[in-house]
N, C-alpha and C positions, 0 to 999 in steps of 0.2 A: 581405224585408219584406212578400210576401205571403205568407208562411208563418209569419211572427211575428204576423201580422193573423189569420188561420185559427186559429193555436193559443191566442191569447188571447180568441175568440170562443167555441172550442170550449170551454174553461176556463170562463169568467163564464157561459156556459149551462148547465151543470151547478146552479148554485141555491146556491152556496155562499158567494157572494161579495158578499153585499148589494148587486148593482146594480140598476138599472132596465131594464126592457125596451126601453126607448128608446133607453138609453146602447148596448145591445150593437147594437141596429139600426143605430145611428149608425156603428158598425165594420163591419158588413155591409156598408152603403152605400158605404163608403172603398175596401171590399176589390170589390166588384160594379163600381165605375166605376172601377178600378185607379188610382185616387188613393194613392198609396204616400207616407207620410210620410217626410220625410228625417231620418235617423237617423246621428250618427256611429259609427263602427265601434268606437271606443275608448271607456273611461270606465267600464266595468263590472266588478266581482270576481266576481262571477254569487254573491251572498250578499244577501240581503234584497231577492231579486229581482235582474232586469236595471234597477235603478231608473234610471240615466241614460239608457239605449237607450229605456226604456219611456216615460218622463217625454218626450221628446222626441215619441214616438207619440201619447200622449194630450194632449199641449199641441197639436196639429190638429186634435184635436175641439173645442177651446174657441175655434179662429180663430186661436193662435200657431204660430211656425213656420213650417216649409217642407213643400211636400206636392209630389211627381213627377208631371205629369198629362198624361198623351200624352207621354213624354219629356221634359218640360219642366218645371225647377224653377219653383216659384214661391210666394209668399207664401199660407199656408193658408188665411186668410180667402178670400182670390182662388179660390182653389181648389174650397173649398167652395160659394162660390156657383154656380160652373160646373156643380156636379154637381146643384144644388138643394139642399144641406144646410144647414141654419142652425148656427152654433156653440152647442155645448150648454154649459149651466153646471151642472157636477158638486154632485150631492147629497151629504150625509152617506154615508162609505164608498168612494162610486165613485172617490175620485182612488187611495185606498189599494190599491182591488181594480186598477185601470187600472194604477201602476206597479211593482204587487209580481206576482212571478212570473216564471218562468225561459223565458219563450217565445221570447225572441229568443237566449239560449244554445243552446235547443234547436233553432231552425230552423236555425242557422247549423249544429251539431251534423248534424241531418237533411241538409243540403245537401249536406256532405262525406261523408256517407254514400252519397247518392245517386253522387256522381260517384266515390265510390270504387268502388262496385257495377261501373259501367260499365269503368274501366280493369282493374278483376281479373279481368273476362270475358274483355278485348282480352291481357291476358298470359298467360293459359291459351294463348291462339291463339300468340301469339308464344315460348313455352315449348315449344310443341309444334312448331314451324317450326325452332325451333334446332336442338331433338334432331333432326331430319331434317336439317338443313342439315349439321351435326357427323356425319351417318351414327353417330348413336347408337341404343343399344337401348331397347324399349319394356318389356322385360321387369321391368324394378323396379317398374312400372306394374301388374304384375301383382295382381288382385282380391284373391288368399288372402294375398298379402303385406299388404296393407293392413287386412284384416280383421283379422289379428294383432294391430295396432296399436290399434284400437279408436276414433280419431278420426273421427268421422263428415266433418269437412271433410277429410281425407285420404282418404277411400274417396271421398267424391264427385269432387276433383280428379284422382285415377287414373282413376275412369271415365271421365271427360270425355276424358283426355290418349290412354286406349286408342281413344275412338270418333274423336278426331281423326286417330290415326296408321291408321287401319284401313285396308290395301289400298296401302299405302307400297311403293313399287317400291324405295326408296333403300333402306328399312329391310329387307327381303327380300336385297337383294344383300351383306349382309354378316353373313349366318346361319351362315356356315361361313366358315373360313380368314381371321378376323380376330384380328390379335394381340392386342388389346386385349381387358384380363379386363373391366375395369368404366370406365364414363365416369365426368368429375369430376361432384363434390356438385351443383353447378348445373343439370345436367342429369336424374341420377337421383334427386337429392333433392327434387324440385318436389312431389310429393305431401305431403311431411313440411312443407315449410316454406310452401309455399302453401297447403296443407290447414290448418296452424296460424294462418296468417293468416286465413283464412276461417272460422274457427271464432271467433276473435277478432272479425270484423264479425258476425257472426252474434250474439254477445252484445251488442255495442254495438248494432243493432238492435231487438232487445229492450227493451233497456232505453230506449232513446228511441222505441219504440212506446209503452210505458208512461206516459214523462214526456209525451208528446205528448198523452194523455187524461187526464191528471191537472189536479188542480186545486191550484195552488202559489202562491197568494196567502194574506195576512194581515193581519188575523185573519181566521177564517174564521166563516160564520154556520150554526147549524143553527138551521133555522126550525121545525123536527118541536118541537126541546124550548126553545125561545126563546133558545139559548144562543150567546154568541159567545166563542170559543177562541184567545186568541193561541198561535200554535207556531211551527216553522220548515220548511213545505212549501216555502218561498221558497230553500232551501239547494241549490245546483245541484251537490253531489257527484256524485252519479249520472250526471248531464250531462260532468262534467268527467273523470270517469274514463272512462267511454265514448268520449267524443272522445281522450282518450290512448290508449287501446287503439286506436281507427281509425288517428293518426296512427303508433303504432308499427308497425303492419300493413301502412300503406302505406309506410312508409320500407322493411321487408324486402322488401317485394315488387321497389321500385325497386333495391334492394341484390344480389337473385339476377338480376335482370335485368342489371345493368351486367356482372356478373361473367360474362354469356351472352355479351355484346357483345365483349368480352375475349376470349372465347375462340374466337368466331368470328372474329376478326381475326388470331389466332395461328396459323399455318400450323401450325405443330409440335404444338397442341391439336385442331385441326378438319382437317388434311387439305386446306384448301382454299387459294386464292392468297393472300399475306401481304396483308392489308387487304382483302381480299374483292374485289378488282380485278385484269382480265384481264393488265394491264402494271404491277405493282408497281416502285417504285422510279419510275419516271416518271411515277407517279400516287400520290397519298394515299390514295386512295379512303375507307376509314371511319376514318381515323384521329383526325382529328379530330371525328368527329361521336362516338367513343368517348371521347376526351377531353370532350366536353360531355357526356354521360350520367354519366361520372364525377364531372364537377361538381355534377351535380343532384341526384345520388344522395348525395354527401356532403354537401349544402345540405340535403336531407331528414331527414338523421341530426341534423341540427342544431334543425330544426323539429318533428322526434319526442321531443326533449326533455319528457318529463311538465310539465304544467302544474299540475298537482291536487295536486303536493307542495309547492306554493308557495303560502302564506298570509301576508297583513298584515293586521293588528288596523284596523280603520276604524271612525268613529264613535264617538271617545273611548273606546274599547276594549268599546263595548256589544257590538257586532259583531266580534268577538276571533278568529275563523278563518271563512275564507271560500274558495270553491272554484276560482277563477280561470277558472271554467268559460267566459266568454265567450270570451276569448282561447283556452284552448284549442280551442272550436270553429271561431274565426274561421281560425286558422292551418292548418284542413284547406283552405280553398282554394287559396291558393298551392302547398303540399305535394303536392295533387291535378293541378295544372297543372305541375308538375313532372314527376311520375310519367307523365302523359301523354305529356311530350316524352322521356323516356326509353324507355318501351315503343316509343314510336314509331320509334324509331333501333333498337330491335331487331328491330322488326317490320322495319323496311327492310333491317337487316344478315342476317336470317335468310331473307328472300324473295331477297337476292342470292345467298345461300349455295345455297340450293336451286337456284335456274337455274344455278349453276356446277357443279351433279352430272346436267346434261343429259348424254345422253338418258335418264337414270333419272327418273322421275317420282314426286312425293311421291303422297298421299293425296286422294281426291276436297275432303274437307273442308278441307283447307288449300290444295289448287288451288283453291278457290274464295276463300279468304281471300288468296291469292297474288292472283288477278284483280281482287279489290276492292284490292289495293294498287297495282300496276299502272295502275288506271284514274287514279290520283293522282300517280304517280312513277314514271319509267322505271328500266329496270335500268341501272346505273353502270357504262359501259360506259370511258368517262373523267371524270377529276375535273370538277365543276361544284360550284357554289353549292348544298349539302345543306340549309341553312335552311329555303327554301319547301318541300324535298319532307317535313322533321320537321314544320312546320306544316301540312302536309295530311292528313298520316297521325295526327296530335295529334286533327285536327278528326273523322276519321273515329272514332277512339275514344270521342271526346266524344259522338259522333250514335248511339254503340250497335250502331255496324255490325259491330263485329266480336264479336259475342257466341255463344260455341259453348255456353254453356248454354241448354238448352229452356225454362227459366222463371227468374225471379229467384234469383239466387244465394242470396240472405239470406231466403227460406222456401220450405220444399218444398210448402207449402200450397195457396200460391195460384195461380190458373189460368195455365196454360203462356203464355208470351208468343210472338208470333210474331217470329222473327231472320232476318236475310237469311243 
């Protein structure tokens, strides 16, 4: 809701919506006081704008509805009084300007995008650790290979994987006399799969950046010519398609992560003890953790079903094609939460596998990641409940502590960010 407020303010301030400066200032006052309108998460089809959610937002300015202030829900009139703001009386056009627009859908989609960025970066670390745990090869990440494919995401993912592997003694130990010709796809095709997902996230980021800076209410006021034009900028199809792209990309990231977890617990493929535990049979190790990852990956595949392909006519068929962008964006939250846990399980399994390769050591970058994991979850010497460990590593991912890329993944133009 903070983001939705900000986006609505930014849209109205461009001067094409026919609202008074004092009305925008009231929205700014809500945001400055962290007085957040209480808005239902369901009830918008993402066309004619996010009418129902934005109506709840707008109602709080008039003293109706509820506001969350200091973590406490209360009548909007009470909250307005506490922050020194009087209820406003909407003037001509202001009601339309405030309830029309794609700000709620866009805010939800951006929130999902930001969550996907953190988990994508952590998955690059997890994938690299899994290759080392399985004593795999870094040859498939050769930059010359990626250059021939020409996809920027693939090039970037491979570059990061090469950097993560640099100096691994595990990798060096099998450069000769290793009977394996090629690693399974989930190991060697990471640049192709993760790179394609990265390109989809970059596409979605560009769409949502444009939408965040757009004017999307109706009708629009062109003061320079004195015209009021009714059109369709409220239709959130760009947001819906971008959200669907994020969902599909995240589901694919989870799918390949789950396959590597399955590989690591399979002694025939990984060369490690069955289920990654020193005494298999007596202990089940990571068996049920993999079951959990499989369940979450399957759930995410269902959540990734495109929402934008559905349309139900509303308003007596006047609004006969809608985007379903609000749901498309809203489901990114639970999808990202599932994905964090899948990647957390892979990180735990890969860390276990690397330590089972001792005395051989992994690379310095992966050793740093391993140390971060071990600060929160100990080596699994014998069975114990793994739920707390999974939650702890999922929180580590959400905090952005496991990011290999030295700048935000969705833009190469922004300033480098500092990462652990």
